Backbone atoms as SQL, in Angstrom:
CREATE TABLE atoms (id INTEGER PRIMARY KEY, chain TEXT, resi INTEGER, resn TEXT, atom TEXT, x REAL, y REAL, z REAL);
INSERT INTO atoms VALUES
  (1, 'A', 1, 'UNK', 'N', 149.193, 119.525, 158.140),
  (2, 'A', 1, 'UNK', 'CA', 147.902, 119.474, 157.983),
  (3, 'A', 1, 'UNK', 'C', 146.741, 118.375, 158.305),
  (4, 'A', 2, 'UNK', 'N', 147.653, 117.605, 158.888),
  (5, 'A', 2, 'UNK', 'CA', 147.114, 116.642, 159.394),
  (6, 'A', 2, 'UNK', 'C', 147.150, 116.248, 161.259),
  (7, 'A', 3, 'UNK', 'N', 147.375, 116.547, 161.570),
  (8, 'A', 3, 'UNK', 'CA', 148.529, 116.682, 162.483),
  (9, 'A', 3, 'UNK', 'C', 147.310, 117.032, 163.483),
  (10, 'A', 4, 'UNK', 'N', 146.529, 116.553, 164.557),
  (11, 'A', 4, 'UNK', 'CA', 146.052, 117.317, 165.693),
  (12, 'A', 4, 'UNK', 'C', 146.526, 116.850, 167.551),
  (13, 'A', 5, 'UNK', 'N', 146.242, 117.025, 168.135),
  (14, 'A', 5, 'UNK', 'CA', 146.912, 117.024, 169.876),
  (15, 'A', 5, 'UNK', 'C', 145.814, 115.589, 169.678),
  (16, 'A', 6, 'UNK', 'N', 146.312, 115.074, 170.981),
  (17, 'A', 6, 'UNK', 'CA', 145.008, 113.827, 171.532),
  (18, 'A', 6, 'UNK', 'C', 143.285, 114.154, 171.659),
  (19, 'A', 7, 'UNK', 'N', 142.729, 113.795, 170.772),
  (20, 'A', 7, 'UNK', 'CA', 141.613, 113.440, 170.860),
  (21, 'A', 7, 'UNK', 'C', 140.824, 115.041, 170.510),
  (22, 'A', 8, 'UNK', 'N', 141.536, 116.017, 169.852),
  (23, 'A', 8, 'UNK', 'CA', 141.218, 116.441, 169.511),
  (24, 'A', 8, 'UNK', 'C', 140.403, 116.504, 167.702),
  (25, 'A', 9, 'UNK', 'N', 139.372, 117.213, 167.669),
  (26, 'A', 9, 'UNK', 'CA', 138.402, 117.310, 166.761),
  (27, 'A', 9, 'UNK', 'C', 139.114, 119.076, 165.387),
  (28, 'A', 10, 'UNK', 'N', 140.006, 118.181, 164.808),
  (29, 'A', 10, 'UNK', 'CA', 140.335, 119.872, 164.131),
  (30, 'A', 10, 'UNK', 'C', 139.467, 119.810, 162.437),
  (31, 'A', 11, 'UNK', 'N', 138.967, 120.370, 162.083),
  (32, 'A', 11, 'UNK', 'CA', 138.584, 121.292, 160.719),
  (33, 'A', 11, 'UNK', 'C', 140.180, 122.239, 160.310),
  (34, 'A', 12, 'UNK', 'N', 139.893, 121.297, 159.473),
  (35, 'A', 12, 'UNK', 'CA', 141.160, 122.679, 158.400),
  (36, 'A', 12, 'UNK', 'C', 140.763, 122.320, 157.143),
  (37, 'A', 13, 'UNK', 'N', 141.204, 123.615, 156.390),
  (38, 'A', 13, 'UNK', 'CA', 140.456, 123.411, 154.677),
  (39, 'A', 13, 'UNK', 'C', 142.387, 124.065, 154.547),
  (40, 'A', 14, 'UNK', 'N', 141.814, 123.496, 152.757),
  (41, 'A', 14, 'UNK', 'CA', 143.085, 124.051, 152.190),
  (42, 'A', 14, 'UNK', 'C', 143.334, 125.195, 150.691),
  (43, 'A', 15, 'UNK', 'N', 143.421, 125.099, 149.966),
  (44, 'A', 15, 'UNK', 'CA', 143.784, 126.007, 148.563),
  (45, 'A', 15, 'UNK', 'C', 142.645, 126.683, 148.376),
  (46, 'A', 16, 'UNK', 'N', 142.408, 128.253, 149.773),
  (47, 'A', 16, 'UNK', 'CA', 141.691, 129.131, 149.170),
  (48, 'A', 16, 'UNK', 'C', 140.255, 129.242, 150.074),
  (49, 'A', 17, 'UNK', 'N', 140.765, 127.701, 150.769),
  (50, 'A', 17, 'UNK', 'CA', 138.636, 127.243, 151.495),
  (51, 'A', 17, 'UNK', 'C', 137.792, 126.365, 150.623),
  (52, 'A', 18, 'UNK', 'N', 138.863, 126.487, 148.916),
  (53, 'A', 18, 'UNK', 'CA', 137.526, 124.706, 148.361),
  (54, 'A', 18, 'UNK', 'C', 138.733, 123.655, 149.172),
  (55, 'A', 19, 'UNK', 'N', 138.910, 123.012, 149.983),
  (56, 'A', 19, 'UNK', 'CA', 138.937, 121.853, 150.320),
  (57, 'A', 19, 'UNK', 'C', 139.452, 121.863, 151.606),
  (58, 'A', 20, 'UNK', 'N', 138.917, 119.966, 152.233),
  (59, 'A', 20, 'UNK', 'CA', 138.071, 120.532, 153.718),
  (60, 'A', 20, 'UNK', 'C', 138.304, 119.068, 154.090),
  (61, 'A', 21, 'UNK', 'N', 139.012, 119.572, 155.658),
  (62, 'A', 21, 'UNK', 'CA', 140.570, 118.190, 155.833),
  (63, 'A', 21, 'UNK', 'C', 139.787, 118.447, 157.659),
  (64, 'A', 22, 'UNK', 'N', 139.371, 117.192, 157.508),
  (65, 'A', 22, 'UNK', 'CA', 137.806, 117.311, 159.068),
  (66, 'A', 22, 'UNK', 'C', 138.966, 116.248, 159.904),
  (67, 'A', 23, 'UNK', 'N', 138.874, 116.528, 161.349),
  (68, 'A', 23, 'UNK', 'CA', 139.244, 114.939, 162.196),
  (69, 'A', 23, 'UNK', 'C', 138.613, 114.607, 162.819),
  (70, 'A', 24, 'UNK', 'N', 137.457, 113.811, 162.717),
  (71, 'A', 24, 'UNK', 'CA', 136.590, 113.611, 163.416),
  (72, 'A', 24, 'UNK', 'C', 136.660, 111.639, 164.286),
  (73, 'A', 25, 'UNK', 'N', 136.004, 111.630, 165.263),
  (74, 'A', 25, 'UNK', 'CA', 136.635, 111.128, 166.699),
  (75, 'A', 25, 'UNK', 'C', 134.825, 110.609, 166.817),
  (76, 'A', 26, 'UNK', 'N', 135.537, 108.758, 166.477),
  (77, 'A', 26, 'UNK', 'CA', 134.394, 107.409, 166.041),
  (78, 'A', 26, 'UNK', 'C', 133.931, 107.105, 167.489),
  (79, 'A', 27, 'UNK', 'N', 132.942, 106.257, 167.468),
  (80, 'A', 27, 'UNK', 'CA', 132.278, 106.153, 168.519),
  (81, 'A', 27, 'UNK', 'C', 133.110, 104.486, 169.607),
  (82, 'A', 28, 'UNK', 'N', 134.617, 103.886, 168.766),
  (83, 'A', 28, 'UNK', 'CA', 135.627, 102.906, 169.274),
  (84, 'A', 28, 'UNK', 'C', 136.628, 103.863, 169.664),
  (85, 'A', 29, 'UNK', 'N', 136.400, 105.661, 170.209),
  (86, 'A', 29, 'UNK', 'CA', 137.731, 106.399, 170.131),
  (87, 'A', 29, 'UNK', 'C', 138.578, 106.421, 168.977),
  (88, 'A', 30, 'UNK', 'N', 138.258, 105.900, 167.950),
  (89, 'A', 30, 'UNK', 'CA', 139.418, 106.126, 167.301),
  (90, 'A', 30, 'UNK', 'C', 139.036, 107.410, 165.878),
  (91, 'A', 31, 'UNK', 'N', 140.218, 108.414, 165.641),
  (92, 'A', 31, 'UNK', 'CA', 139.947, 109.492, 164.861),
  (93, 'A', 31, 'UNK', 'C', 139.984, 109.409, 163.522),
  (94, 'A', 32, 'UNK', 'N', 139.624, 109.434, 163.141),
  (95, 'A', 32, 'UNK', 'CA', 138.499, 109.522, 161.674),
  (96, 'A', 32, 'UNK', 'C', 139.180, 110.492, 160.618),
  (97, 'A', 33, 'UNK', 'N', 139.394, 110.940, 159.378),
  (98, 'A', 33, 'UNK', 'CA', 139.767, 112.374, 158.808),
  (99, 'A', 33, 'UNK', 'C', 138.184, 112.028, 157.856),
  (100, 'A', 34, 'UNK', 'N', 137.764, 113.164, 157.353),
  (101, 'A', 34, 'UNK', 'CA', 136.721, 113.037, 155.965),
  (102, 'A', 34, 'UNK', 'C', 137.432, 113.982, 154.914),
  (103, 'A', 35, 'UNK', 'N', 137.033, 115.153, 154.358),
  (104, 'A', 35, 'UNK', 'CA', 137.961, 114.969, 153.442),
  (105, 'A', 35, 'UNK', 'C', 136.948, 115.730, 151.971),
  (106, 'A', 36, 'UNK', 'N', 137.156, 116.633, 151.720),
  (107, 'A', 36, 'UNK', 'CA', 135.328, 117.126, 150.943),
  (108, 'A', 36, 'UNK', 'C', 135.758, 118.350, 150.329),
  (109, 'A', 37, 'UNK', 'N', 135.052, 118.806, 149.071),
  (110, 'A', 37, 'UNK', 'CA', 135.584, 119.985, 148.624),
  (111, 'A', 37, 'UNK', 'C', 134.100, 120.777, 148.881),
  (112, 'A', 38, 'UNK', 'N', 134.307, 121.889, 150.010),
  (113, 'A', 38, 'UNK', 'CA', 133.596, 123.188, 149.862),
  (114, 'A', 38, 'UNK', 'C', 133.242, 124.034, 149.048),
  (115, 'A', 39, 'UNK', 'N', 133.918, 124.695, 148.919),
  (116, 'A', 39, 'UNK', 'CA', 133.988, 125.683, 147.337),
  (117, 'A', 39, 'UNK', 'C', 135.081, 125.494, 146.327),
  (118, 'A', 40, 'UNK', 'N', 134.362, 124.617, 144.805),
  (119, 'A', 40, 'UNK', 'CA', 134.687, 124.420, 144.218),
  (120, 'A', 40, 'UNK', 'C', 134.940, 125.680, 142.700),
  (121, 'A', 41, 'UNK', 'N', 135.002, 126.696, 143.509),
  (122, 'A', 41, 'UNK', 'CA', 135.048, 128.267, 142.544),
  (123, 'A', 41, 'UNK', 'C', 137.008, 128.126, 142.390),
  (124, 'A', 42, 'UNK', 'N', 137.640, 127.449, 143.403),
  (125, 'A', 42, 'UNK', 'CA', 139.312, 128.036, 143.267),
  (126, 'A', 42, 'UNK', 'C', 139.927, 126.720, 142.563),
  (127, 'A', 43, 'UNK', 'N', 138.492, 125.515, 142.469),
  (128, 'A', 43, 'UNK', 'CA', 139.086, 124.607, 141.591),
  (129, 'A', 43, 'UNK', 'C', 138.718, 124.834, 139.901),
  (130, 'A', 44, 'UNK', 'N', 137.817, 125.466, 140.240),
  (131, 'A', 44, 'UNK', 'CA', 137.641, 126.363, 138.160),
  (132, 'A', 44, 'UNK', 'C', 138.177, 126.588, 137.809),
  (133, 'A', 45, 'UNK', 'N', 138.767, 128.499, 138.849),
  (134, 'A', 45, 'UNK', 'CA', 139.692, 128.879, 138.469),
  (135, 'A', 45, 'UNK', 'C', 141.013, 128.623, 137.877),
  (136, 'A', 46, 'UNK', 'N', 141.013, 127.371, 138.793),
  (137, 'A', 46, 'UNK', 'CA', 142.816, 126.537, 138.475),
  (138, 'A', 46, 'UNK', 'C', 142.539, 125.762, 137.117),
  (139, 'A', 47, 'UNK', 'N', 141.357, 125.093, 136.747),
  (140, 'A', 47, 'UNK', 'CA', 141.175, 123.638, 136.137),
  (141, 'A', 47, 'UNK', 'C', 141.412, 125.597, 134.879),
  (142, 'A', 48, 'UNK', 'N', 140.910, 126.735, 133.822),
  (143, 'A', 48, 'UNK', 'CA', 140.587, 126.787, 133.516),
  (144, 'A', 48, 'UNK', 'C', 141.566, 128.114, 133.488),
  (145, 'A', 49, 'UNK', 'N', 142.928, 128.593, 134.254),
  (146, 'A', 49, 'UNK', 'CA', 143.884, 129.298, 133.783),
  (147, 'A', 49, 'UNK', 'C', 144.918, 127.400, 133.433),
  (148, 'A', 50, 'UNK', 'N', 144.456, 127.106, 134.047),
  (149, 'A', 50, 'UNK', 'CA', 145.412, 125.744, 133.486),
  (150, 'A', 50, 'UNK', 'C', 145.218, 125.390, 131.975),
  (151, 'A', 51, 'UNK', 'N', 143.849, 125.742, 131.266),
  (152, 'A', 51, 'UNK', 'CA', 144.302, 125.452, 130.333),
  (153, 'A', 51, 'UNK', 'C', 143.909, 125.709, 129.123),
  (154, 'A', 52, 'UNK', 'N', 144.232, 127.606, 129.447),
  (155, 'A', 52, 'UNK', 'CA', 144.508, 128.670, 128.785),
  (156, 'A', 52, 'UNK', 'C', 146.049, 128.960, 128.367),
  (157, 'A', 53, 'UNK', 'N', 146.539, 128.836, 129.518),
  (158, 'A', 53, 'UNK', 'CA', 148.185, 128.729, 129.809),
  (159, 'A', 53, 'UNK', 'C', 148.699, 127.319, 129.091),
  (160, 'A', 54, 'UNK', 'N', 147.802, 125.772, 128.597),
  (161, 'A', 54, 'UNK', 'CA', 149.056, 124.646, 128.079),
  (162, 'A', 54, 'UNK', 'C', 148.071, 125.253, 126.735),
  (163, 'A', 55, 'UNK', 'N', 146.972, 126.305, 126.223),
  (164, 'A', 55, 'UNK', 'CA', 146.833, 127.116, 125.233),
  (165, 'A', 55, 'UNK', 'C', 147.633, 126.658, 124.356),
  (166, 'A', 56, 'UNK', 'N', 147.396, 128.248, 125.139),
  (167, 'A', 56, 'UNK', 'CA', 149.043, 129.313, 124.933),
  (168, 'A', 56, 'UNK', 'C', 150.404, 128.440, 124.592),
  (169, 'A', 57, 'UNK', 'N', 150.865, 127.875, 125.049),
  (170, 'A', 57, 'UNK', 'CA', 151.856, 127.320, 124.637),
  (171, 'A', 57, 'UNK', 'C', 152.215, 126.197, 124.047),
  (172, 'A', 58, 'UNK', 'N', 151.057, 125.724, 123.325),
  (173, 'A', 58, 'UNK', 'CA', 150.662, 124.716, 122.344),
  (174, 'A', 58, 'UNK', 'C', 151.014, 125.275, 120.817),
  (175, 'A', 59, 'UNK', 'N', 149.670, 127.180, 120.948),
  (176, 'A', 59, 'UNK', 'CA', 150.073, 127.718, 119.546),
  (177, 'A', 59, 'UNK', 'C', 150.877, 128.240, 119.866),
  (178, 'A', 60, 'UNK', 'N', 152.005, 129.085, 120.620),
  (179, 'A', 60, 'UNK', 'CA', 153.402, 129.182, 120.888),
  (180, 'A', 60, 'UNK', 'C', 153.830, 128.674, 119.563),
  (181, 'A', 61, 'UNK', 'N', 153.924, 127.137, 119.976),
  (182, 'A', 61, 'UNK', 'CA', 154.993, 125.923, 119.633),
  (183, 'A', 61, 'UNK', 'C', 155.098, 125.192, 118.762),
  (184, 'A', 62, 'UNK', 'N', 153.585, 125.587, 117.730),
  (185, 'A', 62, 'UNK', 'CA', 153.129, 125.644, 117.016),
  (186, 'A', 62, 'UNK', 'C', 153.475, 126.452, 114.992),
  (187, 'A', 63, 'UNK', 'N', 153.197, 128.318, 115.882),
  (188, 'A', 63, 'UNK', 'CA', 153.862, 128.999, 115.322),
  (189, 'A', 63, 'UNK', 'C', 155.186, 129.197, 115.229),
  (190, 'A', 64, 'UNK', 'N', 155.683, 128.542, 116.260),
  (191, 'A', 64, 'UNK', 'CA', 157.755, 128.574, 116.136),
  (192, 'A', 64, 'UNK', 'C', 157.459, 127.249, 115.376),
  (193, 'A', 65, 'UNK', 'N', 157.419, 126.426, 115.600),
  (194, 'A', 65, 'UNK', 'CA', 157.978, 125.017, 114.674),
  (195, 'A', 65, 'UNK', 'C', 157.900, 125.990, 113.042),
  (196, 'A', 66, 'UNK', 'N', 156.276, 126.452, 112.729),
  (197, 'A', 66, 'UNK', 'CA', 155.491, 126.647, 112.107),
  (198, 'A', 66, 'UNK', 'C', 157.061, 127.060, 110.627),
  (199, 'A', 67, 'UNK', 'N', 157.260, 128.765, 111.378),
  (200, 'A', 67, 'UNK', 'CA', 158.610, 130.039, 111.076),
  (201, 'A', 67, 'UNK', 'C', 159.827, 129.523, 110.811),
  (202, 'A', 68, 'UNK', 'N', 160.253, 127.825, 111.744),
  (203, 'A', 68, 'UNK', 'CA', 161.038, 127.261, 111.487),
  (204, 'A', 68, 'UNK', 'C', 161.179, 126.473, 110.036),
  (205, 'A', 69, 'UNK', 'N', 159.516, 126.142, 109.472),
  (206, 'A', 69, 'UNK', 'CA', 159.839, 125.355, 108.155),
  (207, 'A', 69, 'UNK', 'C', 160.304, 126.800, 107.316),
  (208, 'A', 70, 'UNK', 'N', 159.562, 127.783, 107.735),
  (209, 'A', 70, 'UNK', 'CA', 159.284, 128.959, 105.963),
  (210, 'A', 70, 'UNK', 'C', 161.159, 129.606, 106.034),
  (211, 'A', 71, 'UNK', 'N', 161.655, 129.938, 107.993),
  (212, 'A', 71, 'UNK', 'CA', 163.463, 129.758, 107.715),
  (213, 'A', 71, 'UNK', 'C', 164.631, 128.613, 106.437),
  (214, 'A', 72, 'UNK', 'N', 163.195, 127.661, 106.579),
  (215, 'A', 72, 'UNK', 'CA', 164.622, 126.423, 106.156),
  (216, 'A', 72, 'UNK', 'C', 163.643, 126.481, 104.867),
  (217, 'A', 73, 'UNK', 'N', 162.585, 126.735, 104.152),
  (218, 'A', 73, 'UNK', 'CA', 162.783, 126.428, 102.955),
  (219, 'A', 73, 'UNK', 'C', 163.742, 127.743, 102.307),
  (220, 'A', 74, 'UNK', 'N', 163.487, 128.901, 103.294),
  (221, 'A', 74, 'UNK', 'CA', 164.016, 129.296, 102.574),
  (222, 'A', 74, 'UNK', 'C', 165.831, 130.080, 102.119),
  (223, 'A', 75, 'UNK', 'N', 166.308, 129.199, 103.384),
  (224, 'A', 75, 'UNK', 'CA', 167.832, 129.037, 102.726),
  (225, 'A', 75, 'UNK', 'C', 167.968, 128.259, 102.272),
  (226, 'A', 76, 'UNK', 'N', 166.870, 127.234, 101.837),
  (227, 'A', 76, 'UNK', 'CA', 167.056, 125.452, 100.341),
  (228, 'A', 76, 'UNK', 'C', 167.199, 125.907, 99.638),
  (229, 'A', 77, 'UNK', 'N', 166.481, 127.461, 98.764),
  (230, 'A', 77, 'UNK', 'CA', 166.056, 128.280, 97.980),
  (231, 'A', 77, 'UNK', 'C', 166.365, 128.526, 97.009);
């Protein structure tokens, strides 16, 4: 991601263009790296998808736990 040739100024995008990494030549001859968010939409979509998936996992776990308790109560009586 950060590999460049000698004295090249390169701009690279990651994660569907949402994040940007750019090498910039400084006044003293060194190369600096700047990073930033260019398009936040893919990051927001990822956050929402992960939130929904985790909520579904939690709901399934609670349902299975409740069913287990129900079966244990039925077999004990």
